[in-house]
N, C-alpha and C positions, 0 to 999 in steps of 0.2 A: 503494499499499500504506500502510495506517495502522500506526503503531508506537505500541504502548502499554507503559508501564512499570508493571506491575502490573495487577490485575484489577478495580479499583474503577471503577464508574460507566461501564462498557463496554456499548455496545448494538451488538449484531451479529446480523444477520439469518439465522436458521436456521444456526447455527454448525457447521461440520464441522472437527474438531480433529486435529492430530498433534502429538506432543510429542518433543523431543530436543534435544541440544546443536547439532546441525547444524554441527559444526566442519569447515570446509572446503567445505561444501555441494556434495558430490561427486556422481557419476552415480547412486549408490544413493539418495541423498537426492532427486535429481531424480525417480526413479521414484515415490517416495513422494509427492512434491509433485503429481506429475501425477494420480496416482490419487485425491489429496485433492481437487483441483480438480474432477476429473470427478464424484465423489461429491457435492460441494457443488453443482455445477451441476444435478445430477439432481433435487435437492430445491429448486431455486431458492434455495440458501443461499450462504454466503460462506465461503471457506477461511480457516482460522486455524492458525498454527504457534505453539506455546508453546516458548520456548527459555529458556536460563539464562546469567546472568552473575553471577560468573565461571564458568568451566568446573567442573562438579561434582568432578572429580578434584583440582582445586587446593585445594578445601575439605575433601574427605573424606581425602586423603592428603597433608597439608601437609609431612611429612618426606621424601616421595619427590622424586626429582629432577623439576624443573619439565617437565611434558609437552610444553611449547612448542604453543602454539595455532597452527592453520592459518589461521583467518580472525579478524580483529578484529571487535568488534561492528559497527563501521562498514562494514566489508567485507561482513559477513554481511547487514546490511540492503539494501546495494546489490545483492547477488546474488539475494536472495530477491525484491526488487522486480522484477528483470528476468524471473524465473520466474513473475510474475504473481500471487503471493499476495495476498489481499485484506487479511489482518491479521497482524501479527507482535506477539506479546505476550512481553516480556521479564520473567522473575521472577528476583529476587535470590536466588541460592543461598547458604544459609547452614547451619551445622550444625543449627539449630534447624528449618529447613525440611526438611532431610534426614530428621528423625525422623518426619515425617508417614507414616502408613501410606497404602497406595494406596487404601484405602477412604475416608479423610478428603480425600485429594486429589481423588478423583473427586466426592465429595459436596459439599465446601466450595468448590472452585474450579470444576470442569467443570459441576456441575449448579446449585448455588446462585448462583454468580456469573455464568457463561457461558450457562447454559440450552442445553448443546450438544444437537445432534440426531444427531450421528455422531463416531466416533473411529476414526481410521486409524493403526495402528501398524506398525512394522518387524517383519521376520520373527522376530527375537530380542529385541524391546524389552521391557524390565521397568523398573517405576519404583516409587517409594515405599520406605519402610524396609526394608532388607534385599533390596531389589529383588524384593520379593514380588508386585508387580502383573503377573503374566504374562497371557498371552492367555486362558487358561482362567479364571482369577480374575476378570479384567476382563468376560468373557462373562457371568458371574453378575451383576455390576453393571449391564451393559448391559440385561439382562432385567428387573433390579429398577426402573431409572430410565428405561426405555424410549428408549434410543438405540441405533442400529446400530453394530456393531463390525466393522471390516474389517482383515484382516492382510495386509500387502504381502509378496510372494515375494522371495527373495533375488535381488539384482542381481549379475550376473556380467560381467566384461570379459575376453575371452580366457580363459574358463574359471576366472577368479580372482574370489572374492568381494571386491567393493570395500568398503573401510572406511577410516575416518580413521586407524586404527592402521597400517594398511599404506601409506597414503600418508606418514605420519610417518617410518615405517622407510625408505621410498624416498628421501626428502628427506635422511636423515642420511647416506646414502651417495652422495648427488649424483645419483641416478637421475631426472633432471628428465623424461625422456621418460615414465616410468611415472606419475610425479606428475600430469603434465598430461593423460595419457590418463585416469587415475581421475577427475581432477576434471573434465574437459570444457573446461577453459580453462586459460591460463597461470597458474602459481603467481606470486604477486607480493608486493613488499614496498613500504611507503611511508615516507618519512622525510625529514628536513630535510638540506639540503646544509650542512655546517659546515666550518670551517677545518681543514686538514690541515698536513702538513709540506712541501708544494709540491715533492716529490721527483718527482712524475710529470712536471712542467713541465721538470726539467733533462734528462730523457731522451726529450722529445718526445711523451710521452703524459700530458698534464694530466688528472688525475682528480678527479670530485666525491666528496668523502668523505660518506657517508650516515649520519646517526644515525637509525636506525629508530625510528618513532614509538611503537610499542608493545613494551615490553621482553619481553613474554611470547611474541611472534611468534617461530615457528621459522624460522631461517635454514637454507638448504641447507648441505651438507658443504662445508668449506674446498676451493677451487679456483677455476678461471677458467670463466666462463659467457658464452655468447651470450645477449644480453638485448635487449629492446625498452625504451626509456626514454620515459615519458610526462611531458611538461612543458607544463603548461597546455593540455592537450587535444591537443598536437602529439606525434607519435611519431618517435623517432629510434633508429637502430641503435647498439649499444654492446657493449663487453666489460666484465664486472664481475669484480672479484677479492674473494673472501672468504678472509681469512687473516691471517697474522702478518708477512707481507712480509720473509722471512728474509734476503733479499739486502741489503736496506737498513735493516733495524731489528732490534734486539735486545731490544725491550721486552716481547715476548711477547703484546702486546695484539691482539686479533682486530679487524680493521677490514672495512669494506664500502665499496668504492670502485669507481666506474664511469668508464670512458673513453668518452665520447660521441663517435662519429664525425662528422666535418664539422660541429663545433659550437664556438662560441666565445663564447657569451653568459655574463654573470656570474650564477651561480646561488645565491650564499651567501644563506642564510636562506630559500630556497624549498623547498617540498616537491615531491618528485618520486616517480614510482612506477616500479618496476622489474618487468617481466614476464620471468621466466626462460623461455628457449627450450631450451637444452641446456648440458650440461657439457663443456667442451673438454678440460680436464686438471686434474690435481692441482696443488697448489702445491709448488714446489720452490725450493731455494737455488742460486743461479747463483754462478759463480766472480768475476764482476765486473759492473759496470753495462753494459758493452757487450754481454756475453753476454745479459743480461736484455733489453736494447733489441732485440736480434736475434730473441729468442723471442717478444716481444711483437708484432713485425712479422709473424711467422708466424701468431700467433694471431689478429691482425686479419684477415689474408688468409682464413684457414680459417673465420672467423666470417662474413665478408661472403659467402663462397660459400654457407655453411650457410643464412644468413638469405634470400639470394635465391632458394634453392631451396624 
């Protein structure tokens, strides 16, 4: 997959395009991508996704609480490449860019710059100023500029319309099962292992403290999770805690730390990736360290059983 930042000096054979944030690249997106690839192949052309950085809501609603992105740009590129997309075009999203009408966007970018042959849109997709670029308006432009227009049907999983918003909502309550089902792959975070307070060592559960690489990345709800830990392409089982560690700390700072089973290597300064498998329990305050240790032993047994199954 070729990644382009902007639309200058791009040469693409018979481009068939779809447009969107593609945050999370979930199963609904996968359906659009499959349709896109099929339409491109039918005219011996190439599939093109136009996406935006940063996420449009971050620019349009700066006073809103941060939405929390599901996929960093790097993650998005990796996933779209696995789906077999030919080209990914990243456009910088600004307030000025947002003021473009859908007519101008189609004419100046899709027609003049890319010379598209087709456009595939989601069932409810709108773009341009005031989101005026709906399917009916786009059809008029398709007729004017001689490209075909296709609308993808709504994708449902277990009779639920899959969307990035629903995935974010599930993450905020720790419903990893739903998150992973809607994504089609495990939700993950990547970060650098940094120095902590070494409290885990004292109770037999040495943890790696993770500083998540992208501050905009949405973390699951506070709690204890069964995870897979990817370290330099090796995969290990582990349990991860997101929370304020009320039994051993009173600073109120949320930390993300993972205990990797059967592992003793030095990880400080290394980047590791965490794949979330399931949430085991919420965070709670224990009466003392011994009670915490006993609970962690129970958690580990439960997680090992879960991961084996």
